[in-house]
TORLUM-395731 format. One record per residue (C-alpha): x, y, z; chain; residue number from 1. Coordinates in steps of 0.2 Angstrom, whole numbers. Each point is the difference from the previous one (the first is absolute). Layout:
N
<atom <X, Y, Z>, 'A', NUM> ...
//
This chain:
416
<atom <114, -520, 574>, 'A', 1> <atom <8, 20, -6>, 'A', 2> <atom <10, 5, -12>, 'A', 3> <atom <5, 14, 9>, 'A', 4> <atom <2, 11, 13>, 'A', 5> <atom <1, 15, 9>, 'A', 6> <atom <16, 3, 6>, 'A', 7> <atom <0, 13, 15>, 'A', 8> <atom <19, 1, 2>, 'A', 9> <atom <5, 7, -16>, 'A', 10> <atom <-18, 4, -6>, 'A', 11> <atom <1, -12, -14>, 'A', 12> <atom <-14, -13, -9>, 'A', 13> <atom <12, -18, -1>, 'A', 14> <atom <-5, -11, -12>, 'A', 15> <atom <7, -18, 5>, 'A', 16> <atom <4, 0, -21>, 'A', 17> <atom <13, 12, 3>, 'A', 18> <atom <8, -11, 14>, 'A', 19> <atom <1, 3, 20>, 'A', 20> <atom <18, -2, 3>, 'A', 21> <atom <5, 10, 14>, 'A', 22> <atom <-15, 3, 6>, 'A', 23> <atom <-3, -9, 17>, 'A', 24> <atom <-14, -15, 3>, 'A', 25> <atom <-14, 1, 10>, 'A', 26> <atom <-12, 12, 7>, 'A', 27> <atom <16, 14, -1>, 'A', 28> <atom <-7, 11, 14>, 'A', 29> <atom <-15, 4, -10>, 'A', 30> <atom <7, 7, -16>, 'A', 31> <atom <-11, -10, -13>, 'A', 32> <atom <-14, 5, -2>, 'A', 33> <atom <-18, -6, -12>, 'A', 34> <atom <-1, 12, -12>, 'A', 35> <atom <-16, -5, -3>, 'A', 36> <atom <-8, -2, 21>, 'A', 37> <atom <14, 12, 8>, 'A', 38> <atom <5, -15, 12>, 'A', 39> <atom <21, -6, 3>, 'A', 40> <atom <6, -13, -11>, 'A', 41> <atom <12, -15, 5>, 'A', 42> <atom <9, -3, -15>, 'A', 43> <atom <6, -20, 0>, 'A', 44> <atom <10, -11, -10>, 'A', 45> <atom <15, 14, -1>, 'A', 46> <atom <12, -12, 13>, 'A', 47> <atom <14, -13, -9>, 'A', 48> <atom <-8, -17, -3>, 'A', 49> <atom <-13, 7, 3>, 'A', 50> <atom <-16, -15, -7>, 'A', 51> <atom <-10, 19, -10>, 'A', 52> <atom <-2, 10, -8>, 'A', 53> <atom <2, 18, 3>, 'A', 54> <atom <-17, 9, 4>, 'A', 55> <atom <-6, 9, 13>, 'A', 56> <atom <-17, -6, 10>, 'A', 57> <atom <-8, 8, 10>, 'A', 58> <atom <-3, -8, 19>, 'A', 59> <atom <-8, -16, 3>, 'A', 60> <atom <0, -2, -19>, 'A', 61> <atom <-17, 9, -1>, 'A', 62> <atom <-3, 8, -16>, 'A', 63> <atom <-3, 16, -1>, 'A', 64> <atom <-15, 8, 4>, 'A', 65> <atom <1, 10, -15>, 'A', 66> <atom <1, -10, -14>, 'A', 67> <atom <-7, 8, -14>, 'A', 68> <atom <13, 16, 7>, 'A', 69> <atom <15, -13, -3>, 'A', 70> <atom <-4, -5, -15>, 'A', 71> <atom <-3, 17, -7>, 'A', 72> <atom <17, 5, 9>, 'A', 73> <atom <7, -16, -11>, 'A', 74> <atom <-6, 4, -17>, 'A', 75> <atom <9, 18, 1>, 'A', 76> <atom <16, -8, 9>, 'A', 77> <atom <-1, -9, -18>, 'A', 78> <atom <-1, 14, -11>, 'A', 79> <atom <14, 9, 9>, 'A', 80> <atom <13, -15, 1>, 'A', 81> <atom <-2, -2, -20>, 'A', 82> <atom <2, 19, -1>, 'A', 83> <atom <18, -3, 11>, 'A', 84> <atom <4, -11, -11>, 'A', 85> <atom <-4, 6, -15>, 'A', 86> <atom <9, 13, 4>, 'A', 87> <atom <16, -5, 5>, 'A', 88> <atom <1, -5, -17>, 'A', 89> <atom <1, 16, -5>, 'A', 90> <atom <19, 5, -6>, 'A', 91> <atom <6, 13, 12>, 'A', 92> <atom <-9, -7, 11>, 'A', 93> <atom <13, 1, 19>, 'A', 94> <atom <-9, -4, 13>, 'A', 95> <atom <-17, -8, 2>, 'A', 96> <atom <-10, -2, 19>, 'A', 97> <atom <-17, 4, 6>, 'A', 98> <atom <-6, 10, 13>, 'A', 99> <atom <-15, 7, 6>, 'A', 100> <atom <2, 20, 8>, 'A', 101> <atom <-8, 8, 12>, 'A', 102> <atom <-14, -16, 1>, 'A', 103> <atom <-6, -1, 18>, 'A', 104> <atom <-4, -18, 6>, 'A', 105> <atom <-15, 7, 11>, 'A', 106> <atom <-6, 10, -15>, 'A', 107> <atom <5, -8, -16>, 'A', 108> <atom <-2, 9, -14>, 'A', 109> <atom <-6, -15, -10>, 'A', 110> <atom <14, 2, -12>, 'A', 111> <atom <13, -16, -7>, 'A', 112> <atom <17, 7, 5>, 'A', 113> <atom <11, 10, -15>, 'A', 114> <atom <13, -3, -8>, 'A', 115> <atom <19, 8, 2>, 'A', 116> <atom <9, -3, -15>, 'A', 117> <atom <18, 10, -4>, 'A', 118> <atom <2, 7, -16>, 'A', 119> <atom <19, 5, -3>, 'A', 120> <atom <-4, 15, 10>, 'A', 121> <atom <-19, 1, 2>, 'A', 122> <atom <-9, -8, 15>, 'A', 123> <atom <-18, -7, -4>, 'A', 124> <atom <-16, -1, 9>, 'A', 125> <atom <-11, -11, -12>, 'A', 126> <atom <-19, -4, 11>, 'A', 127> <atom <-7, -14, -11>, 'A', 128> <atom <-15, 1, 8>, 'A', 129> <atom <-19, -11, -4>, 'A', 130> <atom <-10, 14, 4>, 'A', 131> <atom <2, 16, 7>, 'A', 132> <atom <-6, 7, 18>, 'A', 133> <atom <-4, 14, 6>, 'A', 134> <atom <8, 15, -2>, 'A', 135> <atom <5, 5, 17>, 'A', 136> <atom <12, -20, -2>, 'A', 137> <atom <5, 10, -14>, 'A', 138> <atom <7, 14, 6>, 'A', 139> <atom <4, -11, 16>, 'A', 140> <atom <13, -13, -11>, 'A', 141> <atom <6, 18, -11>, 'A', 142> <atom <6, 9, 13>, 'A', 143> <atom <8, -16, 7>, 'A', 144> <atom <8, -2, -14>, 'A', 145> <atom <7, 20, -2>, 'A', 146> <atom <4, -4, 20>, 'A', 147> <atom <12, -18, -4>, 'A', 148> <atom <5, 4, -17>, 'A', 149> <atom <3, 18, -7>, 'A', 150> <atom <2, 4, -14>, 'A', 151> <atom <-7, -17, -8>, 'A', 152> <atom <-11, -3, -12>, 'A', 153> <atom <-16, -5, 5>, 'A', 154> <atom <-9, -12, -15>, 'A', 155> <atom <-20, -11, 3>, 'A', 156> <atom <-4, -9, -11>, 'A', 157> <atom <-20, -4, -3>, 'A', 158> <atom <-6, -14, -8>, 'A', 159> <atom <-13, 2, -13>, 'A', 160> <atom <-17, -4, 7>, 'A', 161> <atom <-17, 9, 3>, 'A', 162> <atom <6, 8, 16>, 'A', 163> <atom <14, 6, -7>, 'A', 164> <atom <0, 3, -16>, 'A', 165> <atom <-16, 10, -7>, 'A', 166> <atom <2, 2, -18>, 'A', 167> <atom <-7, 10, -13>, 'A', 168> <atom <2, 3, -19>, 'A', 169> <atom <16, 0, -8>, 'A', 170> <atom <8, 17, 1>, 'A', 171> <atom <7, 4, -21>, 'A', 172> <atom <17, 8, -1>, 'A', 173> <atom <12, 3, -13>, 'A', 174> <atom <16, -4, 0>, 'A', 175> <atom <13, -2, -12>, 'A', 176> <atom <-11, 5, -11>, 'A', 177> <atom <-13, -15, 5>, 'A', 178> <atom <-14, 0, 5>, 'A', 179> <atom <2, -9, 18>, 'A', 180> <atom <-12, -5, 11>, 'A', 181> <atom <3, -1, 19>, 'A', 182> <atom <-11, -10, 15>, 'A', 183> <atom <-8, 14, 11>, 'A', 184> <atom <-5, -4, 20>, 'A', 185> <atom <-11, 13, 7>, 'A', 186> <atom <12, 0, 18>, 'A', 187> <atom <-6, -3, 19>, 'A', 188> <atom <1, 9, 14>, 'A', 189> <atom <13, -9, 9>, 'A', 190> <atom <10, -3, -18>, 'A', 191> <atom <-2, 18, -2>, 'A', 192> <atom <6, 1, 21>, 'A', 193> <atom <18, -9, -7>, 'A', 194> <atom <2, 11, -13>, 'A', 195> <atom <-2, 15, 11>, 'A', 196> <atom <12, -7, 12>, 'A', 197> <atom <14, -3, -13>, 'A', 198> <atom <-2, -19, -2>, 'A', 199> <atom <-2, -7, -20>, 'A', 200> <atom <-14, -9, -2>, 'A', 201> <atom <5, -13, -13>, 'A', 202> <atom <-14, -15, -10>, 'A', 203> <atom <10, -17, 1>, 'A', 204> <atom <-9, -11, -14>, 'A', 205> <atom <11, -15, -3>, 'A', 206> <atom <17, 7, -7>, 'A', 207> <atom <-7, 17, -7>, 'A', 208> <atom <-2, 15, 14>, 'A', 209> <atom <-11, 12, -3>, 'A', 210> <atom <6, 19, 5>, 'A', 211> <atom <-12, 15, 3>, 'A', 212> <atom <0, 16, -5>, 'A', 213> <atom <-12, 12, 1>, 'A', 214> <atom <-14, 8, -12>, 'A', 215> <atom <-9, 16, 3>, 'A', 216> <atom <-12, 9, -9>, 'A', 217> <atom <-3, 13, -5>, 'A', 218> <atom <-6, 14, -14>, 'A', 219> <atom <11, 10, -12>, 'A', 220> <atom <-5, 21, 5>, 'A', 221> <atom <-5, 11, -14>, 'A', 222> <atom <11, 10, -4>, 'A', 223> <atom <0, 19, -8>, 'A', 224> <atom <1, -6, -21>, 'A', 225> <atom <-6, -16, 2>, 'A', 226> <atom <-14, -11, -7>, 'A', 227> <atom <0, -15, 6>, 'A', 228> <atom <-20, -5, -5>, 'A', 229> <atom <3, -2, -21>, 'A', 230> <atom <7, -15, 4>, 'A', 231> <atom <0, -14, -13>, 'A', 232> <atom <0, -14, 16>, 'A', 233> <atom <-12, -10, 7>, 'A', 234> <atom <2, 3, 18>, 'A', 235> <atom <5, 18, 8>, 'A', 236> <atom <17, 5, -4>, 'A', 237> <atom <4, 9, 18>, 'A', 238> <atom <-6, -16, 7>, 'A', 239> <atom <21, -6, 6>, 'A', 240> <atom <10, -10, 15>, 'A', 241> <atom <16, 3, 10>, 'A', 242> <atom <12, -13, 2>, 'A', 243> <atom <9, 1, 22>, 'A', 244> <atom <14, -8, 0>, 'A', 245> <atom <10, -10, 8>, 'A', 246> <atom <-15, -2, 12>, 'A', 247> <atom <-16, 3, -4>, 'A', 248> <atom <-5, 22, 6>, 'A', 249> <atom <-12, -2, 16>, 'A', 250> <atom <-12, 8, -12>, 'A', 251> <atom <0, -15, -13>, 'A', 252> <atom <-18, -3, -4>, 'A', 253> <atom <8, -17, -7>, 'A', 254> <atom <14, -11, -1>, 'A', 255> <atom <10, -7, -16>, 'A', 256> <atom <9, -16, 0>, 'A', 257> <atom <17, -3, -10>, 'A', 258> <atom <2, -18, 0>, 'A', 259> <atom <21, -6, -1>, 'A', 260> <atom <8, -15, 5>, 'A', 261> <atom <3, -6, 20>, 'A', 262> <atom <19, 1, -5>, 'A', 263> <atom <2, 14, -5>, 'A', 264> <atom <0, 9, 18>, 'A', 265> <atom <17, -5, 3>, 'A', 266> <atom <6, 3, -20>, 'A', 267> <atom <5, 19, 6>, 'A', 268> <atom <17, -2, 8>, 'A', 269> <atom <1, 3, 23>, 'A', 270> <atom <-20, 4, -2>, 'A', 271> <atom <-17, -9, 3>, 'A', 272> <atom <-11, 9, -12>, 'A', 273> <atom <-10, -3, -17>, 'A', 274> <atom <13, 10, -11>, 'A', 275> <atom <-9, -6, -15>, 'A', 276> <atom <-20, 8, 5>, 'A', 277> <atom <8, 14, 5>, 'A', 278> <atom <7, 5, -16>, 'A', 279> <atom <-18, -9, -4>, 'A', 280> <atom <-5, 16, 8>, 'A', 281> <atom <12, 12, -6>, 'A', 282> <atom <-6, -3, -17>, 'A', 283> <atom <-19, 4, 2>, 'A', 284> <atom <6, 17, 10>, 'A', 285> <atom <10, 4, -19>, 'A', 286> <atom <-16, -5, -8>, 'A', 287> <atom <-10, 12, 9>, 'A', 288> <atom <8, 12, -4>, 'A', 289> <atom <0, 1, -13>, 'A', 290> <atom <-20, -1, -1>, 'A', 291> <atom <0, 15, 9>, 'A', 292> <atom <6, 9, -12>, 'A', 293> <atom <-6, -7, -13>, 'A', 294> <atom <-19, 0, 5>, 'A', 295> <atom <4, 21, 5>, 'A', 296> <atom <9, 4, -17>, 'A', 297> <atom <-18, -9, -9>, 'A', 298> <atom <-11, 8, 9>, 'A', 299> <atom <11, 18, -5>, 'A', 300> <atom <0, -7, -16>, 'A', 301> <atom <-21, -3, -1>, 'A', 302> <atom <-4, 12, 7>, 'A', 303> <atom <12, 15, -11>, 'A', 304> <atom <-8, -11, -18>, 'A', 305> <atom <-16, 7, 6>, 'A', 306> <atom <4, 16, 2>, 'A', 307> <atom <10, 1, -17>, 'A', 308> <atom <-11, -11, -8>, 'A', 309> <atom <-11, 11, -11>, 'A', 310> <atom <-20, 0, -8>, 'A', 311> <atom <3, -14, -13>, 'A', 312> <atom <-11, 5, -16>, 'A', 313> <atom <-9, -12, -9>, 'A', 314> <atom <6, -13, -12>, 'A', 315> <atom <-9, 1, -15>, 'A', 316> <atom <-7, -19, 4>, 'A', 317> <atom <-9, 9, 14>, 'A', 318> <atom <-17, 11, -2>, 'A', 319> <atom <3, 16, 5>, 'A', 320> <atom <-12, 12, 12>, 'A', 321> <atom <-14, 10, -9>, 'A', 322> <atom <5, 19, 3>, 'A', 323> <atom <-10, 5, 11>, 'A', 324> <atom <-12, 16, -7>, 'A', 325> <atom <5, 16, 11>, 'A', 326> <atom <-18, 5, 8>, 'A', 327> <atom <-11, 5, -5>, 'A', 328> <atom <-10, 19, 4>, 'A', 329> <atom <-18, 3, 0>, 'A', 330> <atom <-13, -1, -12>, 'A', 331> <atom <-6, 20, -3>, 'A', 332> <atom <-14, 7, 4>, 'A', 333> <atom <-9, 7, -19>, 'A', 334> <atom <-7, 18, 3>, 'A', 335> <atom <-14, 2, 5>, 'A', 336> <atom <-16, 3, -13>, 'A', 337> <atom <12, -4, -14>, 'A', 338> <atom <-9, -2, -15>, 'A', 339> <atom <5, -16, -7>, 'A', 340> <atom <14, 6, -18>, 'A', 341> <atom <6, 13, 14>, 'A', 342> <atom <5, -10, 13>, 'A', 343> <atom <20, 3, 3>, 'A', 344> <atom <13, -3, 14>, 'A', 345> <atom <11, 14, 8>, 'A', 346> <atom <18, 1, -14>, 'A', 347> <atom <8, 3, 14>, 'A', 348> <atom <0, -14, 10>, 'A', 349> <atom <4, -12, -13>, 'A', 350> <atom <15, -10, 3>, 'A', 351> <atom <19, 1, -6>, 'A', 352> <atom <-2, -11, -18>, 'A', 353> <atom <12, -14, 5>, 'A', 354> <atom <-12, -3, 14>, 'A', 355> <atom <-17, -2, -9>, 'A', 356> <atom <-10, -12, -1>, 'A', 357> <atom <-12, -7, -11>, 'A', 358> <atom <-16, 15, 0>, 'A', 359> <atom <-15, -7, 7>, 'A', 360> <atom <-15, 5, -9>, 'A', 361> <atom <-16, 5, 11>, 'A', 362> <atom <-18, -6, -9>, 'A', 363> <atom <-7, 14, -8>, 'A', 364> <atom <14, 12, -2>, 'A', 365> <atom <12, 5, -14>, 'A', 366> <atom <15, 5, 3>, 'A', 367> <atom <7, 15, -9>, 'A', 368> <atom <9, -2, -15>, 'A', 369> <atom <25, 2, -1>, 'A', 370> <atom <7, 4, -15>, 'A', 371> <atom <7, -16, -3>, 'A', 372> <atom <-5, -9, 14>, 'A', 373> <atom <-15, -10, 4>, 'A', 374> <atom <-13, 5, 9>, 'A', 375> <atom <-2, -4, 20>, 'A', 376> <atom <-2, 5, 16>, 'A', 377> <atom <16, 5, 10>, 'A', 378> <atom <3, -3, 17>, 'A', 379> <atom <5, 11, 15>, 'A', 380> <atom <12, -3, 10>, 'A', 381> <atom <-8, -1, 20>, 'A', 382> <atom <-4, 17, 6>, 'A', 383> <atom <9, 10, 13>, 'A', 384> <atom <-16, 10, 6>, 'A', 385> <atom <-19, 0, -5>, 'A', 386> <atom <-1, 4, -20>, 'A', 387> <atom <-10, 14, -3>, 'A', 388> <atom <-16, 2, -6>, 'A', 389> <atom <0, -2, -18>, 'A', 390> <atom <-6, 14, -13>, 'A', 391> <atom <-18, 0, -6>, 'A', 392> <atom <1, -5, -19>, 'A', 393> <atom <-3, 17, -10>, 'A', 394> <atom <-16, -1, -9>, 'A', 395> <atom <-2, -8, -18>, 'A', 396> <atom <-1, 9, -16>, 'A', 397> <atom <-14, -6, -11>, 'A', 398> <atom <11, 6, -21>, 'A', 399> <atom <-15, 4, -11>, 'A', 400> <atom <0, -11, -17>, 'A', 401> <atom <3, 1, -17>, 'A', 402> <atom <-9, 8, -12>, 'A', 403> <atom <-8, -8, -14>, 'A', 404> <atom <5, 0, -18>, 'A', 405> <atom <-12, 15, -9>, 'A', 406> <atom <7, 10, 16>, 'A', 407> <atom <15, -1, -5>, 'A', 408> <atom <-7, 6, -19>, 'A', 409> <atom <-9, 13, 7>, 'A', 410> <atom <13, 6, 9>, 'A', 411> <atom <11, -1, -17>, 'A', 412> <atom <-8, 8, -11>, 'A', 413> <atom <-4, 15, 11>, 'A', 414> <atom <17, 2, 3>, 'A', 415> <atom <2, -1, -20>, 'A', 416> 
//
């Protein structure tokens, strides 16, 4: 016994739970088809005074040749039916029905029927698939919605499973001065195809709806007059992110998710939109602009502080480095063949008094004595040319010995 059938005449899915009033019973010219195997079905129990409840059956009351596919479709139908009842109960919804835009019974897409909701002047086509089919089936459904319901918002509610919810570590944001963690996902190719085609991808988690925005990672460029390196941060201050809203941009690396209440989707009068989530995205964008401005200004401040700060003088409790002594000139070469008492350096090569260093006495030599100053050798400056040969010392003259006492007495007597 089948719970639903494909109505080829109206290109819709018929659920017997919704009632079969007005539908022709029996084979009806082959207008009822099994959504699992594609075989014709028979509508039974539709006549008045019928002894059985309305249902669809295969010919001869045979079972479906694809029971697993039939069970999967029944489970997907149950999700759509429950969601339809939730949407009907929302304030502002004036009409709610089901349809399968663009569905071909000969080439089924694998998508369950969509929900057509009217909210004020807004028409919304809501998809609630248990699993997303291939990209071609998704594009075919999107094109059909555009053709049959021009201007309608196309919303896809996905469930939170590993196939449709590739969760990443939480994304930390600053929202109204508070640190908030948003769930973060890596979108797959099918979700990106829906987003790029103009559809809205939401995740439904009980009574909460998770609305995505785009996260694109980037590095702040280093401009003239900025210093991004000397910050007391654990992470690189150039690492940042950009938000794309109200839907993720095609170049977004990941998607952040804003949780809002399901009942808030129709809070905006005459529209079906997650207004609360869009307000959160606007706040995140404003915080992003303030963050960009602050980081760029701080990079300029760090650069200016590094240029304006002079080298600090040593404090009293810090030992000052010892001054370096000037490079010493090479040791002078004494005059050749000079005696121990006559060794003398060139006086014209002596350095200025303020740069004179303590004399060094060569072993075996005695420096000449100077009036009022201690004796010592004078170090000459480095000569710019080879020094001339030193002058030859004159021969030493030996003074005669002093006269003795008796000679002085004789000389004194003679003078008298």
